[in-house]
N, C-alpha and C positions, 0 to 999 in steps of 0.2 A: 504494500500500500504506500505509494509515493507521498501522499499528503497526510499520512498518519502523524499525529502530534508526537514530538520527541518525548520519550519517557524520562522523567527526572530520576537522577541517581542519588540515593541517600548516602551522604558522605560518611555518616556514622557507620552505616553498613559496610561501606567500602573499607574503612579503617579496620573494622572487625574482621572482614574477610582477609585483609592483608596480614593481620596479626595471626589469624589461623594458618595462613599459608606459610608465614615465617616459622611457626612452630613445626609444621609438617616438614619444611625444608631442613630445619635443625635436626629433626628425628632421622631423616634420610642421611644427612651428613654424618651423624653419630653412628648410624648403622652401617654406613658404607663410606669410610674415609677416602676411598679412591675417587669419590665424586665430590671431594671438598671444593675444588675450583668452581665448577658450575653452581654448586649449592651456595657458595659464598656470593657469587655474582647475583643470583636470584634473591638471596636474602638482603643484600645491599640495595637492590632495586626496590624491593618491597618496603625497605626502611624509609624510602623517600616519600611514600604515600601520605603519612601524616602531615608532612610539610606542604605537600601539594594540596591536600584537602583544606588546610589552614589558609593557604593562598587563595583558593577558590572561594572560600567563605568571605575573606576580606574583599575580594573583587566583587562578589555579589552585593555586599554591603555598600561598597563604593557606587556600584551601578544603581542601586536603589536610591541613594542620595542624589546622584546626578539626574535620575528620572524625575525626582520631586522638584529639583531646582528648575529643570526644563519645563515641567508642567506649570510651575509658578510664573516663569517668564512668559509662557504662552497665554496664561490667564491674564497677566498684566497687559500683554499686547492686545488681547481681545477687548479688555476693559478700556484701553486707550482708544481703540477704534470706535467702540460703542459711545464713549464720551465725546469723541469728535463728531460723530453723527448726530448726537443729541445737543450739540452746541455748547458743551461745557467750556468754561473759560480756559482751563489748563488740562486738556485731554491727555497729555503726555505724563502727567503727574504719576499715574499708576505705574507706568513703565520705569520712570526715573526712580520711584520709591523701591521697586523690586530690584532694579539694577544696583541701587545703593545697598539694599539688604543683602545682596549676594556678593558685595564687595567689589563690584565693577566700577563704581564711581563713589565719590564722597556724598554725604547726605546733602539734601537741598539747603542752600544758604538761606538765611532769613532776610537777606537784602532784597 
């Protein structure tokens, strides 16, 4: 099914499976020392998974924040357009305020 939605991967489950796999590799390594090289490589690769899942979590959090900021800018833009259409004296105030709130420009001067 080409248009099927992507299935979400539970990062906690990924870490648990990696931990189980590391235990299995360690058991194989202990039972068959002649396979120590490949077992070590697999074990080291599996050891990277917690750091990767942590990075994925951080990136997801960053993406959520960016999406909220973008939505706020879009709302401010729409409010400015609506204010202009209704003849408000300062229709760009919504956009200026949101840009200032996001740190793109200083707050409006009182002058």
